[in-house]
C-alpha positions as CSV (number, residue, x, y, z in Angstrom):
1,M,-2.0,-15.1,31.9
2,K,-2.3,-12.5,34.5
3,L,-4.2,-9.4,34.0
4,Q,-2.6,-7.5,36.9
5,A,0.9,-8.3,35.7
6,Y,0.1,-6.5,32.3
7,L,-1.4,-3.7,33.9
8,D,1.5,-3.4,36.0
9,R,3.7,-3.3,32.7
10,I,2.0,-0.7,31.1
11,G,1.3,1.5,34.1
12,F,-2.1,1.4,34.8
13,T,-3.5,2.3,38.2
14,G,-6.8,1.9,39.6
15,V,-9.4,-0.6,38.5
16,P,-10.1,-1.2,34.8
17,R,-13.9,-1.2,33.7
18,V,-15.3,-2.0,30.5
19,D,-15.7,1.3,29.5
20,V,-14.3,3.9,27.1
21,A,-12.0,5.7,29.3
22,T,-10.3,2.4,30.6
23,L,-10.0,1.3,26.8
24,Q,-8.3,4.4,25.6
25,A,-6.2,4.6,29.1
26,M,-4.9,0.7,28.2
27,Q,-4.2,1.8,24.4
28,R,-2.6,5.0,25.4
29,L,-0.3,3.2,28.0
30,H,0.3,0.2,26.0
31,L,1.9,2.2,23.4
32,R,4.1,4.4,25.5
33,A,5.2,1.5,27.3
34,I,5.6,-1.4,24.8
35,P,7.1,-0.4,21.5
36,Y,6.6,-2.2,18.3
37,E,9.7,-3.7,16.7
38,N,10.5,-6.9,15.0
39,F,13.7,-7.9,16.3
40,D,12.8,-11.3,16.8
41,V,11.9,-11.8,13.0
42,A,15.1,-10.2,12.2
43,M,17.0,-12.5,13.9
44,G,15.3,-15.7,12.5
45,R,13.3,-16.3,15.6
46,P,10.0,-18.6,14.9
47,M,6.7,-16.6,15.2
48,T,3.1,-17.1,16.2
49,L,-0.3,-16.2,16.9
50,D,-0.2,-17.5,20.6
51,P,-1.4,-14.9,23.0
52,Q,0.9,-16.5,25.7
53,A,4.1,-16.4,24.1
54,A,3.5,-12.8,23.6
55,F,2.5,-12.4,27.0
56,D,5.9,-14.2,28.0
57,K,7.9,-12.0,25.7
58,L,6.2,-8.3,26.1
59,V,5.2,-8.8,30.0
60,T,7.4,-10.7,31.7
61,G,10.3,-10.3,29.1
62,R,9.8,-6.7,28.8
63,R,10.3,-6.9,25.2
64,G,8.4,-5.3,22.3
65,G,6.5,-7.3,19.2
66,W,4.8,-6.7,16.1
67,C,1.4,-6.6,14.9
68,Y,0.3,-10.3,15.8
69,E,2.2,-9.9,19.0
70,M,1.3,-6.7,20.0
71,N,-2.8,-7.0,19.3
72,G,-2.8,-10.4,20.0
73,L,-1.6,-9.4,23.5
74,F,-3.9,-6.7,23.7
75,A,-7.0,-8.3,22.7
76,A,-6.5,-10.8,25.5
77,M,-5.7,-8.3,28.3
78,L,-9.1,-6.3,27.2
79,R,-11.1,-10.0,27.0
80,E,-9.5,-10.3,30.6
81,V,-11.3,-6.9,31.6
82,G,-14.7,-8.1,30.2
83,F,-14.3,-6.2,26.9
84,E,-16.0,-7.8,23.6
85,V,-13.2,-8.1,21.2
86,T,-13.2,-9.2,17.7
87,E,-9.9,-9.7,15.8
88,M,-9.9,-8.6,12.2
89,A,-7.6,-9.3,9.3
90,G,-6.0,-5.6,7.8
91,A,-4.5,-5.5,4.3
92,V,-1.4,-2.8,4.8
93,L,-1.5,-1.3,1.3
94,R,-3.8,-3.2,-0.3
95,G,-4.1,-0.9,-3.5
96,E,-1.0,-1.4,-4.4
97,R,-0.3,-5.0,-3.3
98,G,-3.6,-6.7,-4.1
99,P,-4.6,-10.1,-2.6
100,A,-0.6,-10.8,-1.4
101,S,-1.7,-8.2,1.3
102,H,-4.8,-9.8,3.1
103,A,-4.0,-10.5,6.6
104,N,-0.6,-8.8,6.7
105,H,-2.0,-6.8,10.1
106,L,-4.2,-7.9,12.9
107,V,-6.7,-5.3,13.7
108,L,-9.4,-5.2,16.9
109,R,-12.9,-4.0,17.0
110,V,-14.2,-3.5,20.5
111,D,-17.7,-3.0,20.7
112,L,-19.4,-0.6,23.8
113,D,-21.9,2.2,22.9
114,R,-20.6,1.8,19.6
115,P,-17.8,-0.3,17.4
116,Y,-14.4,1.1,18.4
117,V,-11.1,0.5,16.3
118,A,-8.2,-0.7,18.6
119,D,-4.5,-0.9,17.2
120,V,-1.5,-1.2,19.2
121,G,0.5,-3.1,16.1
122,F,0.6,-0.3,13.7
123,G,3.8,1.3,14.8
124,D,3.2,5.3,14.5
125,A,-0.7,5.5,14.3
126,L,-3.9,5.7,16.6
127,L,-2.7,6.5,20.0
128,E,-6.1,5.8,21.4
129,A,-8.7,3.6,20.2
130,A,-11.2,5.5,18.1
131,P,-14.9,5.2,16.8
132,L,-15.4,3.6,13.5
133,E,-16.9,6.3,12.2
134,F,-16.4,7.4,8.7
135,G,-14.7,10.5,8.1
136,P,-12.0,12.4,9.5
137,H,-10.9,11.9,13.4
138,Q,-7.8,13.8,15.4
139,C,-6.1,11.7,18.0
140,A,-2.7,13.4,19.9
141,G,-2.9,16.0,17.1
142,F,-2.3,13.8,14.3
143,D,-5.4,13.7,11.8
144,F,-6.4,9.9,10.7
145,S,-9.6,9.1,9.0
146,F,-11.7,5.5,8.2
147,E,-13.3,5.6,4.7
148,A,-16.0,2.9,3.2
149,L,-14.3,1.5,-0.1
150,G,-17.9,-0.2,-1.2
151,D,-16.5,-3.4,-1.9
152,G,-16.8,-4.7,1.2
153,W,-13.6,-3.3,2.5
154,L,-13.2,-0.5,4.9
155,R,-10.0,1.7,5.2
156,F,-8.1,3.3,7.9
157,H,-5.7,6.4,6.8
158,N,-2.8,7.1,8.8
159,H,-1.8,10.7,9.3
160,P,0.3,12.2,6.8
161,M,3.6,11.6,8.4
162,G,3.2,8.5,9.2
163,G,5.4,5.2,7.5
164,A,2.5,2.9,5.8
165,A,-0.3,5.2,4.4
166,Y,-3.0,3.2,5.1
167,Y,-4.7,-0.5,5.8
168,D,-7.7,-1.8,4.7
169,F,-9.9,-4.3,6.7
170,R,-13.3,-6.0,6.6
171,N,-15.6,-5.5,9.5
172,E,-15.9,-9.3,10.3
173,P,-13.5,-11.8,12.5
174,A,-10.4,-12.9,11.0
175,D,-9.9,-16.4,9.5
176,R,-7.1,-17.3,12.0
177,D,-5.6,-19.8,9.6
178,E,-5.2,-16.8,7.0
179,L,-3.5,-14.9,9.7
180,A,-1.1,-17.8,10.6
181,G,0.0,-18.3,7.3
182,M,0.9,-14.6,6.5
183,C,2.6,-14.9,10.0
184,R,4.6,-17.4,8.9
185,W,5.3,-15.9,5.6
186,L,6.4,-12.5,6.9
187,S,8.4,-13.6,9.6
188,T,10.4,-16.4,7.1
189,S,10.5,-14.7,3.6
190,P,13.1,-13.1,2.1
191,D,10.7,-10.7,0.1
192,S,9.2,-9.5,3.6
193,V,10.2,-6.2,4.7
194,F,10.5,-7.5,8.1
195,T,13.2,-10.0,7.5
196,Q,15.2,-7.1,5.3
197,T,15.9,-4.5,8.4
198,V,14.9,-3.6,11.7
199,F,11.9,-1.6,13.1
200,A,10.8,0.0,16.4
201,F,8.2,2.4,17.2
202,R,7.0,4.2,20.4
203,H,4.9,6.8,21.3
204,E,6.3,9.4,23.5
205,E,5.0,12.9,24.6
206,G,4.3,15.1,21.8
207,G,4.8,12.4,19.1
208,V,6.4,8.9,17.9
209,A,9.9,8.0,18.0
210,V,11.0,5.5,15.1
211,L,14.0,3.4,14.3
212,R,14.1,2.4,10.7
213,G,17.2,0.5,9.9
214,R,19.9,3.1,10.9
215,T,18.0,6.1,11.0
216,I,16.3,7.6,14.4
217,N,13.4,9.6,13.8
218,F,11.0,11.7,16.0
219,I,7.8,12.3,14.5
220,R,5.4,15.3,15.2
221,P,2.2,16.1,13.9
222,D,3.9,18.9,11.7
223,E,7.3,17.3,11.0
224,K,9.7,14.8,11.0
225,S,13.3,15.1,12.4
226,L,16.1,12.6,11.2
227,R,19.5,11.5,11.8
228,F,22.0,8.3,11.1
229,I,23.0,6.3,13.7
230,D,26.9,5.8,13.4
231,S,27.9,2.7,15.0
232,A,26.6,-0.7,16.5
233,D,27.0,1.0,19.9
234,E,25.0,3.8,19.3
235,F,22.5,1.2,17.6
236,A,22.1,-0.8,20.6
237,T,22.2,2.5,23.2
238,I,19.3,4.2,21.4
239,L,17.3,0.6,21.5
240,K,17.9,0.5,25.6
241,D,17.8,4.3,26.5
242,R,14.9,5.5,23.8
243,F,13.0,2.2,23.3
244,E,13.9,0.2,26.7
245,L,14.8,-2.5,24.8
246,D,17.7,-4.7,25.9
247,I,18.8,-7.0,22.9
248,P,21.9,-8.5,23.7
249,R,22.6,-9.6,19.8
250,A,21.6,-6.4,18.4
251,R,25.0,-5.3,17.7
252,E,25.1,-8.7,15.7
253,L,22.7,-7.3,13.4
254,W,24.3,-3.9,12.8
255,P,26.2,-4.9,9.7
256,A,23.1,-6.4,7.8
257,V,21.5,-2.8,8.8
258,C,23.9,-1.0,7.2
259,A,24.3,-3.1,4.0
260,R,20.6,-3.0,3.8
261,H,20.4,0.7,4.1
262,E,23.2,1.1,1.4
263,E,21.6,-1.3,-0.9
264,L,18.6,1.3,-0.9
265,F,19.8,4.5,-0.2
266,G,23.5,4.5,-0.8
267,T,26.5,5.1,1.2
268,V,25.7,7.5,4.3
269,T,27.7,10.5,4.2
270,A,28.8,13.1,7.3
């Protein structure tokens, strides 16, 4: 994998160094250039933890990806710069889902003057890596926090406007077999939210653009705007113009996207 190709993809200029400024700039630029998206899962394509596959897709192919791809690629590129990176297994909504949530997220710890949580794979969360310090944090106007739960788990609380409210993680290296097994389940099971509808997130100036099924939203620190997408053509246009995703098969997914929306929320009316 070529570090310079990745830096060009995210628009990083200058010489990357093993310091906080570079770490935060790389995360910020990654999230603004490469969208979080699950379209390959929705189209039934096989998913892996292989960072080379993520590089080929996200950098060479100029696509986005989900957490295993986004953070897998980010970890590999940080290591190319010289950062010390630990991949940790997250558990999104562990309180509600219990052990079934374990390893349903990949999150990174980067050790510098102190440990930092780096995460480009949680959609609408941290724009920049944050020190792993308990209590409130603010980033790009959004409020977050880290909490020690007392049972060996730590919790990242997303901002109030976010999609998923939190994830738990252990401050230790992930079990790769556990991550791989959950990656397979999330990408193939009909019970997985990722196989049921499509998502895309992209950080922009002032907030985060979110496509969820047949809705397009913009999240700011104090408000959300939402509108419905009316047609397959508009759906494909939004993907290309707003998220820079050129996915020829996107129109094929439109009937399933509409059916899923109606199943959950009823028929869209003007």
